[in-house]
C-alpha positions in Angstrom: -34.6 -84.0 -16.9 -31.6 -86.1 -16.0 -30.8 -86.4 -12.4 -27.0 -86.5 -12.5 -26.1 -84.5 -9.4 -26.6 -85.0 -5.7 -27.6 -82.6 -3.0 -27.7 -83.1 0.8 -30.3 -81.5 2.9 -29.6 -80.8 6.5 -31.6 -79.7 9.5 -30.2 -76.9 11.8 -30.0 -77.7 15.4 -29.1 -75.5 18.3 -30.7 -72.4 19.9 -27.9 -69.8 19.8 -26.3 -68.5 16.8 -22.8 -69.8 18.1 -24.2 -73.3 19.0 -25.9 -74.0 15.7 -24.9 -77.0 13.7 -26.2 -79.2 10.9 -27.7 -82.5 11.6 -29.2 -85.3 9.4 -27.9 -84.9 5.8 -30.4 -86.7 3.6 -28.9 -87.3 0.0 -31.1 -86.9 -3.1 -30.5 -87.1 -6.7 -31.2 -83.7 -8.5 -30.9 -81.8 -11.7 -29.6 -78.2 -12.2 -32.3 -75.7 -13.6 -31.8 -72.4 -14.9 -32.9 -69.5 -12.6 -35.2 -67.5 -14.8 -35.2 -63.7 -15.0 -38.7 -63.4 -13.5 -37.8 -65.6 -10.4 -34.4 -63.8 -10.0 -35.9 -60.3 -10.0 -38.9 -61.3 -7.9 -36.5 -62.6 -5.2 -34.5 -59.4 -5.4 -37.7 -57.3 -4.7 -38.3 -59.5 -1.6 -34.7 -58.9 -0.5 -33.5 -62.3 -1.4 -31.1 -63.7 -4.1 -31.8 -66.9 -6.0 -28.3 -68.3 -6.8 -29.3 -71.8 -8.0 -32.3 -73.8 -8.7 -32.6 -77.7 -8.3 -35.1 -80.1 -9.4 -35.5 -83.4 -7.5 -37.8 -86.2 -8.3 -41.0 -86.7 -6.4 -42.9 -84.7 -3.9 -40.5 -84.4 -0.9 -41.1 -82.6 2.4 -38.2 -80.1 2.4 -38.6 -76.8 4.4 -37.3 -73.3 4.0 -35.8 -73.9 7.5 -33.2 -76.5 6.3 -29.8 -76.1 4.4 -28.8 -77.5 1.2 -25.3 -78.5 0.4 -24.7 -78.8 -3.4 -21.1 -79.1 -4.7 -19.4 -78.2 -1.4 -21.3 -75.0 -1.3 -24.1 -74.3 1.4 -27.3 -72.7 0.5 -30.4 -71.6 2.3 -33.5 -72.9 0.9 -35.5 -70.1 -0.2 -38.6 -72.0 -1.4 -39.6 -75.5 -2.1 -42.3 -76.1 -4.8 -44.2 -79.0 -5.9 -44.5 -79.1 -9.7 -45.1 -81.6 -12.4 -42.3 -82.2 -15.0 -43.1 -82.4 -18.8 -43.7 -86.1 -18.4 -46.4 -85.5 -15.8 -44.2 -86.9 -13.0 -44.2 -85.2 -9.6 -41.0 -83.0 -8.8 -39.8 -80.8 -6.1 -38.1 -77.6 -7.2 -35.7 -75.8 -4.8 -34.8 -72.1 -5.0 -31.5 -71.6 -3.4 -29.4 -68.7 -1.8 -25.8 -69.1 -1.3 -24.8 -68.6 2.5 -22.4 -65.9 3.2 -21.3 -67.6 6.5 -21.2 -71.2 6.2 -21.5 -74.1 8.9 -18.5 -76.1 9.5 -19.0 -79.3 7.5 -16.8 -82.0 5.8 -17.9 -82.0 2.2 -15.8 -84.9 1.1 -18.5 -87.5 1.2 
């Protein structure tokens, strides 16, 4: 897989809905994966919607409470799975759902 894109992973800070903001912003290289039909329909049965799937090299500590920003779009991380790629190297696979209400964020950088 060629890691030719970048994604930024943010933490959500703040106790109440109006005061929540994104903090951190770790940048990772990633590759876009195709969302399979099985994964898509399994998420729908659970009341979620898998809009995108990314593969990141290494076993990363990424939580489902974090927000991913990919291509100026904000996503909730539904699931972070640790797998092994076809070369036997460790990867982290993120299943993402597009946010309907996004956080205020400058996506220029």
